C-alpha positions as CSV (number, residue, x, y, z in Angstrom):
1,M,0.1,-0.2,-0.1
2,V,1.3,3.5,-0.7
3,D,2.2,5.5,2.1
4,K,-0.3,8.4,2.0
5,Q,1.2,10.4,4.2
6,A,4.6,10.3,2.3
7,V,2.4,11.1,-0.6
8,I,0.5,14.0,1.0
9,K,3.7,15.5,2.1
10,R,5.2,15.5,-1.4
11,L,2.2,17.0,-2.9
12,K,2.1,19.6,0.0
13,K,5.6,20.9,-1.3
14,V,4.4,20.7,-5.1
15,E,1.8,23.2,-3.6
16,G,4.6,25.4,-2.5
17,Q,6.2,25.2,-5.7
18,I,3.1,26.2,-7.2
19,K,2.6,29.3,-4.6
20,G,6.3,30.3,-5.5
21,I,5.8,30.3,-9.2
22,E,2.6,32.3,-9.0
23,K,4.5,34.8,-6.8
24,M,7.8,34.8,-9.5
25,I,4.7,35.9,-11.9
26,E,3.4,38.3,-9.8
27,E,7.0,39.9,-9.1
28,E,7.9,39.5,-13.0
29,K,10.9,37.4,-12.2
30,F,13.2,36.0,-15.6
31,C,11.0,33.4,-17.1
32,E,14.0,31.1,-17.7
33,D,13.7,30.9,-13.7
34,I,10.2,30.3,-13.7
35,L,10.3,27.9,-16.4
36,I,13.0,25.7,-14.3
37,Q,10.4,25.9,-11.3
38,I,7.6,24.6,-13.5
39,A,9.7,21.8,-14.8
40,A,10.8,20.9,-10.9
41,A,7.1,21.0,-10.2
42,R,6.0,18.6,-13.1
43,A,8.7,16.4,-12.2
44,A,8.0,16.1,-8.7
45,L,3.9,15.4,-9.8
46,N,5.0,12.8,-12.1
47,S,7.0,11.3,-9.1
48,I,4.2,11.3,-7.2
49,G,2.0,10.1,-10.1
50,G,4.5,7.0,-10.5
51,L,4.4,6.1,-7.0
52,I,0.4,6.1,-7.1
53,L,0.4,4.0,-10.7
54,E,2.9,1.4,-9.0
55,N,0.6,1.2,-6.0
56,Y,-2.4,0.2,-8.7
57,V,-0.8,-2.2,-10.5
58,K,1.0,-3.9,-7.3
59,N,-2.1,-3.6,-5.1
60,C,-5.3,-3.0,-7.0
61,I,-4.7,-5.3,-10.0
62,Y,-2.3,-7.6,-9.2
63,K,-3.6,-8.7,-5.7
64,V,-7.2,-8.7,-6.6
65,S,-6.0,-11.2,-10.0
66,E,-4.2,-13.6,-7.3
67,G,-0.8,-13.1,-9.7
68,E,-2.3,-14.2,-12.4
69,L,-3.4,-11.0,-14.9
70,K,-6.3,-11.6,-17.2
71,E,-6.5,-10.0,-20.3
72,E,-9.1,-7.8,-19.4
73,E,-7.3,-6.8,-16.0
74,L,-4.0,-6.2,-18.2
75,N,-5.9,-3.9,-20.7
76,K,-7.5,-1.8,-18.1
77,V,-3.9,-1.5,-16.5
78,L,-2.4,-0.4,-19.8
79,E,-5.5,2.4,-20.4
80,T,-4.5,3.8,-17.5
81,V,-0.7,3.9,-18.1
82,I,-1.6,5.5,-21.5
83,K,-3.8,7.8,-19.7
84,Y,-1.4,8.8,-17.0
85,A,1.4,9.2,-19.7
86,K,-0.3,11.7,-22.0
87,K,0.8,15.7,-21.5
């Protein structure tokens, strides 16, 4: 099971990054600096998403299927991964 508190802590950090980006825009900081902070926030969200996706596959799909994924379950996992990976 995913460590809920760890995920929430990471989300709070991303929230702080977003607020920092808002402040940078309000203060008319350099575009390059803003873009770097946006990239950092995006990377943090991708990391969180990866943890949740891993948990989904290991605990929500694999355990329910008792270690044997049927084609329907595998298609559901692939559909979720594709939706997650789209930008």
